C-alpha positions in Angstrom: 42.1 3.8 20.5 38.8 2.3 19.4 37.6 2.6 15.9 34.4 4.6 15.4 31.2 2.6 14.9 30.3 2.3 11.2 27.5 4.7 10.3 24.7 4.2 7.8 21.8 6.3 6.6 18.4 4.9 7.2 16.5 4.8 3.9 13.0 6.2 4.3 10.9 3.5 2.6 7.1 3.9 2.1 5.0 0.8 2.6 1.8 1.0 0.6 -0.4 -1.9 1.9 -3.4 -3.1 0.0 -5.2 -5.9 -1.7 -4.5 -4.4 -5.1 -7.5 -6.2 -6.5 -6.5 -4.9 -9.1 -3.7 -2.3 -8.9 -4.8 0.7 -10.9 -3.5 4.1 -11.9 -4.8 5.8 -8.7 -2.4 3.6 -6.7 0.5 4.5 -8.9 -0.3 8.3 -8.8 -0.4 8.2 -5.0 2.9 6.2 -4.8 4.7 8.7 -7.1 3.3 11.6 -5.1 4.6 10.1 -1.8 8.0 9.7 -3.4 8.2 13.3 -4.6 6.6 15.1 -1.6 6.9 12.6 1.2 10.6 12.4 1.4 10.8 8.7 0.5 13.5 6.9 -1.5 11.3 3.9 -2.5 7.7 2.7 -2.2 7.0 -0.9 -1.6 3.6 -2.3 -2.6 2.7 -4.6 0.2 0.3 -7.1 -1.3 -2.0 -8.4 1.4 -3.3 -12.0 1.1 -6.2 -11.1 3.4 -7.3 -7.9 5.1 -8.7 -8.9 8.5 -11.3 -6.1 8.2 -12.5 -7.0 4.7 -14.5 -9.8 3.2 -12.5 -12.2 1.1 -15.4 -12.6 -1.4 -14.4 -11.4 -4.9 -10.7 -11.4 -3.8 -8.5 -12.6 -6.7 -5.7 -15.0 -5.6 -2.7 -13.5 -4.0 -0.4 -14.8 -6.7 -2.5 -13.2 -9.5 -2.6 -9.8 -7.6 1.1 -9.9 -7.0 1.7 -10.6 -10.7 -0.4 -7.6 -11.7 1.6 -5.3 -9.2 4.9 -6.6 -10.7 3.6 -5.9 -14.2 2.5 -2.4 -13.2 5.8 -1.3 -11.7 8.3 -3.3 -13.7 9.8 -0.3 -15.4 10.3 1.9 -12.3 13.1 0.9 -9.9 11.8 3.2 -7.2 8.9 0.8 -6.7 9.0 -2.8 -5.4 6.3 -5.5 -5.0 6.6 -7.3 -1.7 4.9 -10.6 -0.8 6.2 -11.0 2.8 2.6 -11.2 4.1 2.1 -14.4 2.1 4.4 -16.2 4.4 3.2 -14.8 7.7 0.4 -16.3 9.8 -3.0 -15.4 8.5 -4.8 -13.1 8.9 -1.9 -10.8 8.4 -1.5 -7.8 10.7 0.5 -4.6 9.9 2.3 -4.6 13.2 3.6 -8.2 12.7 4.7 -7.3 9.1 6.6 -4.3 10.3 8.3 -6.3 13.0 9.5 -8.8 10.5 10.6 -6.2 7.9 12.5 -4.2 10.6 14.4 -7.4 11.4 15.2 -8.1 7.8 16.1 -4.6 6.7 17.7 -2.7 9.7 19.0 0.0 7.4 15.5 1.1 6.4 13.1 3.4 8.1 9.6 2.2 7.3 6.8 4.7 6.8 3.2 3.7 6.2 1.2 5.1 3.3 -2.6 5.2 3.6 -5.7 7.2 2.9 -7.7 9.1 5.4 -10.3 6.4 5.1 -8.3 4.1 7.5 -8.5 6.6 10.3 -12.0 5.8 11.6 -11.1 2.1 12.0 -7.4 2.5 13.0 -8.3 1.7 16.6 -9.3 -1.8 15.5 -5.8 -2.6 14.2 -3.7 -5.0 16.2 -1.5 -2.9 18.6 -2.5 0.3 16.9 -1.1 2.4 19.7 2.4 0.9 19.1 2.0 1.7 15.4 1.4 5.3 16.3 4.2 5.4 18.9 6.9 3.8 16.8 6.1 4.5 13.1 5.1 7.4 10.9 2.1 7.6 8.6 1.9 9.6 5.4 -1.8 10.1 4.7 -3.5 11.1 1.5 -7.0 12.5 1.4 -10.0 10.3 0.6 -13.6 11.3 0.6 -15.3 11.8 3.9 -12.4 11.6 6.5 -10.6 14.9 6.2 -11.3 16.1 9.7 -10.6 13.0 11.8 -9.0 13.8 15.2 -6.1 11.5 14.4 -4.9 13.9 11.8 -3.6 15.9 14.7 -1.4 13.1 16.0 2.3 13.8 15.7 3.0 10.6 13.9 0.5 11.3 11.1 1.2 13.7 8.3 -1.6 14.6 5.8 -0.2 15.4 2.4 -2.1 17.5 -0.1 -2.1 14.7 -2.7 -4.6 14.8 -5.6 -7.9 13.2 -4.8 -8.0 10.1 -7.0 -11.3 8.4 -6.3 -10.7 5.5 -8.7 -11.5 2.3 -6.7 -10.8 -1.3 -7.4 -14.4 -2.1 -6.5 -15.6 0.2 -9.4 -13.1 -1.5 -11.8 -14.3 -5.0 -10.9 -17.9 -4.0 -11.1 -17.4 -2.3 -14.5 -15.6 -5.4 -15.9 -18.5 -7.6 -14.7 -20.9 -5.3 -16.5 -18.9 -5.4 -19.7 -17.6 -1.8 -19.5 -14.2 -0.8 -20.8 -11.7 0.1 -18.1 -8.6 0.3 -20.3 -7.6 3.8 -19.2 -8.1 3.2 -15.5 -5.3 0.6 -15.4 -1.6 0.3 -16.4 -1.5 -1.2 -19.9 0.2 -4.4 -18.8 -2.3 -4.9 -16.1 -5.2 -4.4 -18.5 -3.7 -7.0 -20.8 -3.4 -9.5 -18.0 -7.0 -9.0 -16.9 -8.2 -9.5 -20.5 -5.9 -12.5 -21.1 -7.0 -14.4 -18.0 -10.6 -13.2 -17.8 -10.2 -11.8 -14.3 -13.3 -10.4 -12.6 -15.9 -11.6 -15.1 
């Protein structure tokens, strides 16, 4: 008589991709919302060395941005900082990252976390149709994209997360202009930015 195959539960793990230039309280609020209302066990902050659809100008080094993410989440075991894209061919593409992660972590079910603002350009992503066919997206509302046709796709779930319109662009610009951004950022991240003079 053959022994039954060992069974394991796939852990639903959210992947929150971004430049995190810098990570701010809006990112953390969204990540916690997705854990609580998206059925996830963990959220991994996927620090991107270069977004193929964004200009690299004003992008802090990957190592500095990773350090800020680690500082922001160091006290919460539900969150992880992930640098896998630092070691993949550049520019990095989400489909390639997911392929590598699925090989490394076969017991995890990866779910993408993103705002509605990605939807108008999703068709430009490498192998975007495979992403829609093989993976799920948990989407949070961002200004201006709440009625995109892709919201009807069976792989896409729009959650009624709070609209947090803090942007890293606003934070960087405010720092350059000498404004105080202390309460837009985790305390440790704010201290790192002050210590190293980032974004001046």
